Steps between C-alpha positions, in 0.01 A plus 500: 500500500397866486473667164525881481535764235853547371708797610498767228689824443297782357590844384305812600509850359420793729443867419540753777196727455672788682787505254314411177451798274276305259740556212398163358852416386453156658193434288690589181808298593340183628456249219322256736208730577557511877387862547168665434371851565164518680336791670796722416762278674730229377476158659682163441168316449669210319798454728494125442599560135829668591806344331752673733665718234506794746452762224219665698722527805793638302318759290233631738579873524358513854665176624159390624515136383652221703501128445524226761514124524234322702541146631178309535534195718 
């Protein structure tokens, strides 16, 4: 009998650097602390903490944030 890791579904947050205006609205809105500003740019460093509320996606003035599901098998 072969034992393997279970299939999991994860959530990933992505910021398009070409569209991001570094307004930092996502940092202020995110209660989970997903976003951080480093070296003058905003990054989703803690994407694993995302609770899928989609506030960042909805209120980003530059529409630079997208979220996607990832299936790990």
